TIRO-2110 file (N, C-alpha, C; in Angstrom, 1 decimal):
// TIRO-2110
-10.1, 10.3, -48.3, N, 1, A
-9.9, 11.3, -50.1, CA, 1, A
-10.6, 12.0, -50.3, C, 1, A
-10.7, 12.8, -50.9, N, 2, A
-12.0, 14.6, -51.8, CA, 2, A
-12.2, 14.1, -52.7, C, 2, A
-13.0, 13.7, -52.8, N, 3, A
-13.8, 13.6, -54.6, CA, 3, A
-14.3, 14.3, -54.3, C, 3, A
-13.3, 15.6, -55.6, N, 4, A
-14.3, 16.2, -57.0, CA, 4, A
-15.0, 16.4, -57.2, C, 4, A
-16.4, 17.1, -57.4, N, 5, A
-17.5, 17.2, -57.4, CA, 5, A
-17.7, 18.4, -58.3, C, 5, A
-18.6, 17.4, -59.5, N, 6, A
-18.0, 18.4, -61.1, CA, 6, A
-19.8, 19.5, -61.1, C, 6, A
-19.8, 20.7, -61.1, N, 7, A
-21.3, 21.6, -61.1, CA, 7, A
-22.0, 21.5, -59.6, C, 7, A
-22.6, 21.2, -59.5, N, 8, A
-23.8, 21.4, -58.0, CA, 8, A
-24.3, 20.4, -58.1, C, 8, A
-24.1, 19.2, -59.1, N, 9, A
-25.1, 17.9, -58.9, CA, 9, A
-24.3, 16.9, -58.5, C, 9, A
-25.8, 16.5, -57.3, N, 10, A
-25.4, 16.6, -55.6, CA, 10, A
-24.6, 14.8, -55.6, C, 10, A
-24.2, 14.3, -56.0, N, 11, A
-23.0, 12.7, -55.8, CA, 11, A
-22.5, 12.9, -57.1, C, 11, A
-22.7, 14.2, -58.2, N, 12, A
-21.6, 13.7, -58.6, CA, 12, A
-19.9, 13.1, -57.9, C, 12, A
-19.4, 13.5, -59.3, N, 13, A
-17.7, 13.2, -58.9, CA, 13, A
-16.7, 13.7, -60.3, C, 13, A
-15.3, 13.0, -59.6, N, 14, A
-14.5, 13.5, -62.3, CA, 14, A
-14.8, 12.1, -62.3, C, 14, A
-15.7, 11.9, -63.6, N, 15, A
-15.4, 10.5, -63.7, CA, 15, A
-13.9, 10.1, -64.9, C, 15, A
-12.8, 10.7, -65.1, N, 16, A
-11.9, 10.4, -65.0, CA, 16, A
-10.9, 10.1, -64.0, C, 16, A
-11.4, 9.9, -63.1, N, 17, A
-10.5, 9.4, -61.4, CA, 17, A
-11.6, 8.4, -60.6, C, 17, A
-10.7, 7.0, -60.8, N, 18, A
-11.5, 5.7, -60.3, CA, 18, A
-11.4, 6.0, -58.4, C, 18, A
-12.0, 5.1, -58.5, N, 19, A
-12.9, 5.3, -57.1, CA, 19, A
-12.1, 4.5, -56.6, C, 19, A
-12.2, 4.9, -55.3, N, 20, A
-11.2, 3.9, -54.2, CA, 20, A
-11.8, 2.8, -53.7, C, 20, A
-11.4, 1.6, -53.5, N, 21, A
-11.7, 0.7, -53.3, CA, 21, A
-11.5, 0.4, -51.6, C, 21, A
-12.6, 1.0, -51.2, N, 22, A
-12.8, 1.5, -49.0, CA, 22, A
-13.4, -0.1, -48.0, C, 22, A
-13.4, -1.0, -48.2, N, 23, A
-13.6, -1.8, -47.2, CA, 23, A
-13.2, -2.9, -46.9, C, 23, A
-12.2, -2.9, -46.2, N, 24, A
-11.2, -4.2, -46.2, CA, 24, A
-11.8, -6.3, -45.5, C, 24, A
-12.1, -6.9, -46.4, N, 25, A
-13.0, -7.8, -46.0, CA, 25, A
-13.5, -8.7, -47.7, C, 25, A
-13.5, -9.9, -47.1, N, 26, A
-13.4, -10.7, -48.4, CA, 26, A
-15.0, -10.6, -49.5, C, 26, A
-15.8, -8.8, -49.7, N, 27, A
-15.9, -9.0, -51.2, CA, 27, A
-15.1, -7.8, -50.4, C, 27, A
-14.0, -7.4, -51.8, N, 28, A
-13.9, -5.8, -50.9, CA, 28, A
-14.8, -4.5, -52.6, C, 28, A
-15.7, -3.9, -52.5, N, 29, A
-16.2, -3.4, -53.7, CA, 29, A
-15.5, -2.7, -54.6, C, 29, A
-15.4, -3.0, -55.4, N, 30, A
-14.7, -2.5, -57.0, CA, 30, A
-15.4, -2.1, -58.0, C, 30, A
-15.0, -0.5, -58.0, N, 31, A
-16.2, 0.1, -59.6, CA, 31, A
-15.5, 1.6, -59.6, C, 31, A
-15.2, 1.4, -61.0, N, 32, A
-14.2, 2.3, -61.8, CA, 32, A
-15.1, 4.1, -61.8, C, 32, A
-16.5, 3.0, -61.8, N, 33, A
-17.4, 4.6, -62.1, CA, 33, A
-18.7, 4.0, -62.1, C, 33, A
-19.4, 4.5, -62.1, N, 34, A
-20.7, 4.5, -61.5, CA, 34, A
-21.5, 4.4, -62.5, C, 34, A
-21.3, 4.6, -63.6, N, 35, A
-21.7, 4.8, -65.0, CA, 35, A
-22.0, 2.7, -65.2, C, 35, A
-20.9, 3.0, -64.6, N, 36, A
-21.0, 0.8, -64.7, CA, 36, A
-22.0, 0.1, -64.6, C, 36, A
-23.0, 0.5, -63.7, N, 37, A
-23.2, 0.0, -63.2, CA, 37, A
-25.1, -0.4, -63.7, C, 37, A
-25.1, 1.1, -64.8, N, 38, A
-26.1, 0.6, -65.7, CA, 38, A
-26.4, -1.0, -66.7, C, 38, A
-24.7, -0.9, -66.9, N, 39, A
-24.9, -1.5, -68.7, CA, 39, A
-24.8, -4.2, -67.5, C, 39, A
-23.6, -3.0, -66.1, N, 40, A
-23.3, -4.5, -65.5, CA, 40, A
-23.9, -4.0, -64.0, C, 40, A
-25.5, -4.2, -63.6, N, 41, A
-25.8, -3.8, -62.3, CA, 41, A
-25.5, -5.2, -61.8, C, 41, A
-24.6, -6.2, -62.0, N, 42, A
-24.9, -7.3, -60.6, CA, 42, A
-23.8, -7.5, -60.3, C, 42, A
-23.0, -7.2, -60.6, N, 43, A
-21.5, -7.0, -59.7, CA, 43, A
-22.1, -6.3, -58.2, C, 43, A
-23.1, -5.5, -58.4, N, 44, A
-23.8, -5.1, -56.6, CA, 44, A
-23.3, -6.1, -55.6, C, 44, A
-23.1, -7.7, -56.1, N, 45, A
-23.2, -8.5, -55.8, CA, 45, A
-21.9, -9.4, -55.2, C, 45, A
-20.9, -8.3, -55.8, N, 46, A
-19.2, -8.4, -54.9, CA, 46, A
-19.3, -8.0, -54.2, C, 46, A
-20.8, -7.3, -53.3, N, 47, A
-20.0, -7.0, -52.0, CA, 47, A
-21.5, -7.0, -51.1, C, 47, A
-21.4, -6.3, -50.0, N, 48, A
-22.7, -6.0, -48.7, CA, 48, A
-22.9, -5.2, -48.9, C, 48, A
-24.1, -4.5, -48.6, N, 49, A
-25.1, -3.4, -49.2, CA, 49, A
-23.8, -3.1, -47.9, C, 49, A
-23.1, -2.8, -46.6, N, 50, A
-22.5, -2.4, -45.6, CA, 50, A
-21.7, -1.6, -46.2, C, 50, A
-20.4, -2.9, -47.6, N, 51, A
-19.9, -3.0, -47.9, CA, 51, A
-19.3, -1.4, -49.5, C, 51, A
-20.8, -2.0, -49.7, N, 52, A
-21.2, -1.0, -50.8, CA, 52, A
-22.0, 1.2, -50.1, C, 52, A
-21.9, 0.6, -48.8, N, 53, A
-22.4, 2.2, -47.9, CA, 53, A
-21.5, 2.8, -48.0, C, 53, A
-20.3, 2.2, -47.3, N, 54, A
-19.4, 2.6, -47.0, CA, 54, A
-17.8, 2.9, -47.9, C, 54, A
-18.5, 2.1, -48.8, N, 55, A
-17.2, 2.7, -50.0, CA, 55, A
-18.3, 3.7, -50.5, C, 55, A
-19.5, 3.6, -50.5, N, 56, A
-19.7, 5.3, -51.1, CA, 56, A
-19.4, 6.3, -50.6, C, 56, A
-19.4, 6.3, -49.5, N, 57, A
-19.4, 6.5, -47.8, CA, 57, A
-18.2, 7.7, -48.5, C, 57, A
-17.2, 6.5, -48.6, N, 58, A
-15.7, 7.1, -48.5, CA, 58, A
-15.6, 7.5, -49.5, C, 58, A
-16.0, 7.4, -50.3, N, 59, A
-16.0, 7.8, -52.6, CA, 59, A
-16.7, 9.4, -52.2, C, 59, A
-17.3, 9.4, -51.3, N, 60, A
-17.6, 11.3, -51.0, CA, 60, A
-19.0, 11.5, -51.8, C, 60, A
-19.8, 10.3, -51.9, N, 61, A
-21.7, 10.3, -52.6, CA, 61, A
-22.3, 10.3, -51.8, C, 61, A
-21.9, 10.8, -50.2, N, 62, A
-23.2, 10.9, -48.8, CA, 62, A
-24.0, 10.0, -48.9, C, 62, A
-24.6, 9.2, -49.3, N, 63, A
-25.8, 7.9, -49.2, CA, 63, A
-26.1, 8.3, -48.1, C, 63, A
-27.7, 8.5, -48.9, N, 64, A
-29.1, 9.3, -48.5, CA, 64, A
-29.4, 8.6, -47.2, C, 64, A
-30.6, 8.3, -46.4, N, 65, A
-31.9, 7.4, -46.6, CA, 65, A
-32.9, 6.8, -47.6, C, 65, A
-33.6, 6.0, -47.7, N, 66, A
-34.3, 7.1, -48.6, CA, 66, A
-35.9, 7.7, -48.5, C, 66, A
-36.4, 8.1, -49.6, N, 67, A
-37.0, 9.0, -49.5, CA, 67, A
-38.9, 8.8, -49.6, C, 67, A
-39.3, 7.7, -49.8, N, 68, A
-40.7, 6.8, -49.9, CA, 68, A
-40.9, 6.2, -49.0, C, 68, A
-41.7, 5.1, -48.9, N, 69, A
-42.0, 3.9, -48.5, CA, 69, A
-42.0, 4.2, -46.8, C, 69, A
-41.9, 2.2, -46.3, N, 70, A
-42.3, 2.7, -44.6, CA, 70, A
-41.0, 2.5, -44.0, C, 70, A
-39.4, 2.3, -45.3, N, 71, A
-38.0, 2.6, -43.6, CA, 71, A
-38.4, 4.2, -44.8, C, 71, A
-38.5, 5.1, -45.7, N, 72, A
-38.5, 6.6, -45.4, CA, 72, A
-37.7, 7.0, -43.9, C, 72, A
-36.7, 8.0, -43.8, N, 73, A
-35.5, 8.9, -43.3, CA, 73, A
-35.0, 8.0, -42.7, C, 73, A
-35.2, 5.9, -42.4, N, 74, A
-34.3, 5.9, -41.2, CA, 74, A
-32.9, 5.2, -41.9, C, 74, A
-32.3, 6.1, -41.4, N, 75, A
-31.0, 5.6, -41.3, CA, 75, A
-30.2, 4.8, -42.0, C, 75, A
-29.4, 4.8, -42.6, N, 76, A
-29.0, 2.9, -42.8, CA, 76, A
-28.2, 1.9, -41.8, C, 76, A
-28.3, 2.0, -40.3, N, 77, A
-27.2, 1.7, -39.4, CA, 77, A
-28.3, 1.4, -37.9, C, 77, A
-30.0, 1.7, -39.0, N, 78, A
-30.6, 1.7, -37.9, CA, 78, A
-31.7, 1.2, -38.7, C, 78, A
-31.4, 0.2, -39.2, N, 79, A
-32.2, -0.9, -40.4, CA, 79, A
-32.6, -0.3, -42.5, C, 79, A
-32.6, 1.3, -42.0, N, 80, A
-33.4, 1.9, -43.5, CA, 80, A
-32.5, 1.1, -44.7, C, 80, A
-32.5, 2.1, -45.8, N, 81, A
-31.9, 1.1, -47.1, CA, 81, A
-30.9, 2.9, -46.9, C, 81, A
-30.3, 2.9, -47.8, N, 82, A
-29.9, 4.4, -48.8, CA, 82, A
-29.8, 4.3, -50.3, C, 82, A
-29.9, 5.7, -50.2, N, 83, A
-29.4, 6.2, -51.7, CA, 83, A
-28.2, 6.4, -52.1, C, 83, A
-28.3, 7.0, -53.6, N, 84, A
-27.0, 7.9, -53.8, CA, 84, A
-27.3, 7.8, -55.1, C, 84, A
-27.4, 9.5, -55.7, N, 85, A
-27.0, 10.2, -56.5, CA, 85, A
-26.1, 10.8, -57.9, C, 85, A
-25.7, 10.7, -58.8, N, 86, A
-24.7, 10.9, -59.0, CA, 86, A
-25.6, 11.6, -60.8, C, 86, A
-24.4, 11.9, -61.5, N, 87, A
-24.4, 12.4, -62.8, CA, 87, A
-25.7, 13.2, -63.3, C, 87, A
-27.1, 13.1, -62.1, N, 88, A
-28.1, 14.6, -62.6, CA, 88, A
-29.4, 13.4, -63.0, C, 88, A
-29.8, 12.9, -63.2, N, 89, A
-30.3, 11.6, -63.5, CA, 89, A
-30.1, 10.2, -62.8, C, 89, A
-29.9, 9.6, -62.0, N, 90, A
-28.8, 8.7, -61.8, CA, 90, A
-28.7, 8.5, -60.1, C, 90, A
-30.0, 7.9, -60.8, N, 91, A
-29.8, 7.2, -58.7, CA, 91, A
-29.2, 5.3, -58.4, C, 91, A
-28.6, 5.1, -57.5, N, 92, A
-29.3, 4.0, -56.5, CA, 92, A
-29.5, 3.4, -55.1, C, 92, A
-30.6, 2.9, -55.0, N, 93, A
-30.8, 2.2, -53.9, CA, 93, A
-30.4, 1.3, -53.4, C, 93, A
-30.5, 1.3, -52.1, N, 94, A
-30.2, -0.4, -51.6, CA, 94, A
-31.8, 0.0, -50.7, C, 94, A
-32.3, -1.7, -51.1, N, 95, A
-34.3, -1.6, -50.1, CA, 95, A
-32.8, -2.7, -49.1, C, 95, A
-33.9, -2.8, -48.3, N, 96, A
-34.0, -3.4, -46.8, CA, 96, A
-34.3, -5.1, -46.6, C, 96, A
-35.7, -4.9, -47.3, N, 97, A
-36.6, -5.8, -47.3, CA, 97, A
-37.5, -5.2, -46.4, C, 97, A
-38.9, -6.7, -47.1, N, 98, A
-40.6, -5.7, -46.5, CA, 98, A
-40.7, -4.9, -46.7, C, 98, A
-41.8, -4.1, -47.0, N, 99, A
-42.2, -3.1, -47.8, CA, 99, A
-43.4, -4.3, -49.1, C, 99, A
-42.8, -3.5, -50.1, N, 100, A
-44.0, -4.5, -51.0, CA, 100, A
-43.8, -5.0, -51.8, C, 100, A
-42.4, -5.3, -52.3, N, 101, A
-41.8, -6.5, -53.2, CA, 101, A
-41.1, -7.3, -51.8, C, 101, A
-40.9, -7.4, -50.3, N, 102, A
-41.0, -8.3, -50.0, CA, 102, A
-39.1, -8.7, -49.4, C, 102, A
-38.6, -8.4, -50.3, N, 103, A
-37.4, -9.2, -50.1, CA, 103, A
-36.2, -8.0, -50.7, C, 103, A
-34.8, -8.7, -50.0, N, 104, A
-33.9, -7.4, -50.6, CA, 104, A
-33.3, -6.5, -51.9, C, 104, A
-33.2, -5.6, -51.6, N, 105, A
-32.6, -5.4, -53.4, CA, 105, A
-33.0, -4.6, -53.3, C, 105, A
-31.5, -4.2, -54.7, N, 106, A
-31.4, -3.1, -55.6, CA, 106, A
-32.3, -3.0, -56.7, C, 106, A
-31.7, -1.8, -56.1, N, 107, A
-33.0, -0.3, -57.6, CA, 107, A
-32.0, 0.8, -58.5, C, 107, A
-32.0, 0.6, -59.2, N, 108, A
-31.1, 2.1, -59.9, CA, 108, A
-32.4, 2.6, -60.9, C, 108, A
-32.3, 4.0, -61.4, N, 109, A
-32.6, 4.4, -62.5, CA, 109, A
-32.0, 4.9, -63.0, C, 109, A
-32.5, 5.8, -63.8, N, 110, A
-32.0, 6.6, -64.6, CA, 110, A
-32.4, 7.3, -66.7, C, 110, A
-32.5, 8.4, -66.9, N, 111, A
-33.4, 9.1, -67.8, CA, 111, A
-33.3, 8.5, -68.8, C, 111, A
-32.5, 8.2, -69.6, N, 112, A
-32.5, 7.1, -70.4, CA, 112, A
-32.7, 5.6, -70.1, C, 112, A
-32.6, 4.9, -69.0, N, 113, A
-32.5, 3.3, -68.7, CA, 113, A
-33.9, 3.6, -67.9, C, 113, A
-34.2, 4.2, -67.1, N, 114, A
-36.1, 3.5, -66.5, CA, 114, A
-35.3, 3.4, -65.2, C, 114, A
-36.3, 2.3, -64.2, N, 115, A
-35.0, 1.9, -63.7, CA, 115, A
-35.0, -0.4, -63.5, C, 115, A
-34.5, -0.5, -63.1, N, 116, A
-33.9, -1.5, -62.6, CA, 116, A
-33.1, -2.3, -61.0, C, 116, A
-34.3, -3.6, -61.5, N, 117, A
-34.3, -3.5, -59.5, CA, 117, A
-33.0, -5.2, -60.1, C, 117, A
-32.8, -5.0, -58.7, N, 118, A
-31.3, -6.7, -59.0, CA, 118, A
-31.5, -7.4, -56.9, C, 118, A
-31.9, -8.0, -57.3, N, 119, A
-32.0, -9.0, -56.5, CA, 119, A
-30.7, -9.8, -56.0, C, 119, A
-30.4, -10.0, -54.2, N, 120, A
-29.6, -9.8, -53.7, CA, 120, A
-28.2, -11.4, -54.5, C, 120, A
-28.2, -11.9, -55.6, N, 121, A
-27.8, -12.6, -56.1, CA, 121, A
-27.0, -12.4, -56.9, C, 121, A
-27.7, -11.5, -57.4, N, 122, A
-26.8, -10.4, -58.5, CA, 122, A
-28.0, -10.1, -59.6, C, 122, A
-29.0, -10.3, -59.9, N, 123, A
-30.4, -11.2, -61.1, CA, 123, A
-31.3, -10.4, -60.6, C, 123, A
-31.3, -9.5, -62.7, N, 124, A
-32.3, -8.7, -62.6, CA, 124, A
-34.0, -9.1, -62.2, C, 124, A
-34.3, -8.1, -61.7, N, 125, A
-36.0, -9.1, -61.2, CA, 125, A
-37.1, -8.0, -62.1, C, 125, A
-37.2, -8.4, -62.3, N, 126, A
-39.0, -8.2, -63.3, CA, 126, A
-39.9, -7.0, -62.8, C, 126, A
END
């Protein structure tokens, strides 16, 4: 399925369309709109990082390796994390553990919401 792109923003998509459910398994990622992660980041706990990676890839969001830290440039399938851009100023990152924070976690950033870190149980970290 091809996902429409709005303008030249990398990872942008037509907000009027539902994102497809992508990965079979016990916990299949489901997300109507990436902006829903800003108001309910705990829903990332509904699937594994691998399932989310495949979900974003199949939805046309082109997940990329992390750009900083000890896992900079390391592909997800080789033990690195990943990041997805959308909406011009929003980023979702998966950090697989180690590094300065020690644990695996998600990070969501936006121009209006700042940074939110979420552990693998869906809890917001300080």
